[in-house]
N, C-alpha and C positions, 0 to 999 in steps of 0.2 A: 387669704385675706387681701384686699385691694391695697395698693400703694397708698391711697388717700386715707384709709382707716389706719394703716400702719404708721403713717406720719402723725395722725391724730393722737394715737396711743403714745407715741414717743414724747409729744408735747405734754400730754397728761403725766407721763412718767417724770417730766421736768417740773411737775407741780403746777402746771398751767391749766386753767379752765378752758376747755375747747368746745366749740359748737361746729358741727360738721354740716355742710351743705353738699350732699351728693349731687344734685342737679347741676351745680356749677363747678364742682370739684374744688371747693374752697373751704377754708377753716377760718373761724374767728377765734383767735387765741388771746387769752388774757395778757395784757401788757404790764410790764414792770417799769416802764419809762414814765417820768413825771409828765402829766398832762395828756397821756394816752391811755385810753381804756382797753382797746383791742388792737391786735395786729391782724392784718389780712394776709392769709397764706394761700396762695394759688398752687395747686398740685396738678401736674401733668404725669399721669401714670405711664404712658407709653414711653416716655424718655426718662422717667423717674426723676422729674425736675420739681423743685420746690422753690418758690419765690415768696419772700416775705416782704410785706410793706408796712411801715409805720406812717399813717396818713396824718399829717398835722391837723389838730382839731379846729383851727380857725382858717378861713379862706384868706387868700392874699388878695388885697385890693388890686383891681384892674390897672390902676395907674401906677402901681408899684411892681408890675410883672417884670419890667426890664431890670430893676434893681435886684429883685429876688433871683432872677435868672443869672445875673452876674454873681451873686452870692453862691448860687449852686455851682457855677463853673469854677470859682475860686476853691470851693470846698472839694469838688471832685478831683482837683489837681493834687490835694494832699491826702485824700482818703483812698485806700486801695481795696478794701473788701466790701464796700458798699457804695451805692450811687445816690446822690441827691438830685431830685427832679421836680419840675414845676409843670403842672397840666394847665396850659393856657386856656383850654376849652372850659375847665371847671374851676380854675382859680385855686387848685389845691397843690400843696407842697407835700412831697413824701420822700421818705428814705427807703431804699430798696436793696435787698441782698438776695442772692440766689445760689442754687446748688443744683447740678445736673449729674446724676450717677449713671444714667443710661443702662449699660449692661453689667455694671459692677454689683456684685452680690454682697451688700453690706449686712452685717449682723444688726440685730436690734440695738445693741450697745453702741456700735459704730455709728449708726445713723443718729441715735440720740446725741452722741457727742458732737457730731457735725452740726445738728440742729441747734444745740446749746451754744456752740461757738457763734453761729450765725445770729441767733437772736440776741446774745449779749452784745455783739458789735452793733447790730441794727439799732437796739435800744440806747446804746452809748451815743451814737451819732444823733439819733432823734432827740435824745435829751440835751445834748450840747448844742445842737444847731437850731432846735425849736425856738429858744429865746432870741436867737439871732434873726430868725425869719420874722418874728414878731417886731423886733426892733427896726428891721429894714422896711417891713410892711407898713409900720406906723411912721416912718420917716425920721426915726430917732437916731439911726446910725447909717453910715454909708455901708455898702456891701463889703468894702475893704476892711473897715473897722470891725464890722460884725463877724467876718470870716476869721480875723485875727483873734477876737475874743472866744469864738467857739473852738477854734483850734487850740488855744491855751487851755480851755476847759477840758478838752480831750487829753492833752498832755497831763494836766493836773490829775485827771482820773487815772491815767496809766501809772503815773508815778505813785499815787496812793495804793493802787493794786500791787505794784512792785514792792513797796514798802511793807504792806500787809504780808505778802508772801514771804519776803525775807525775814520778818519778825517770827512767822510761823515755823520757818525752817531753823532759825536760831533757837526757838523754844524747844524743838525736838532734840537738839544736840545736848 
């Protein structure tokens, strides 16, 4: 089985609807982030690489490119597993995460686990920074203020996840 189809199956095993385009080695994967319908997944079989993109649904106004680029730079200094990027040619903002396994022979369960971690992080960042991009693109917030709000949303999300996990552990005892 090709690596592309194997990756598609792992996303399906995660409960995601998947559309496969073998001609471009891409997948359209159902998104679970607010405001996003699909994630774009680019698969490179030779290096066994997977790159996920959450493309913001609204374009960035051209006169706000510099401000959104500053927001991306500020965000990229605090995010470690994903990158935020602005495509100046198309006016699109996207969040990107990737994985390259090359010659590591992962089991299906291991590959699924890695993809699950990537997609959760990608969607978290997209969900927290999407409103910041809209606010900066609309001139409602400075890049610094928007980055601060988005980072606070990420921290709140992590704290809520930790509290849920702690409560689940305590309930088992």
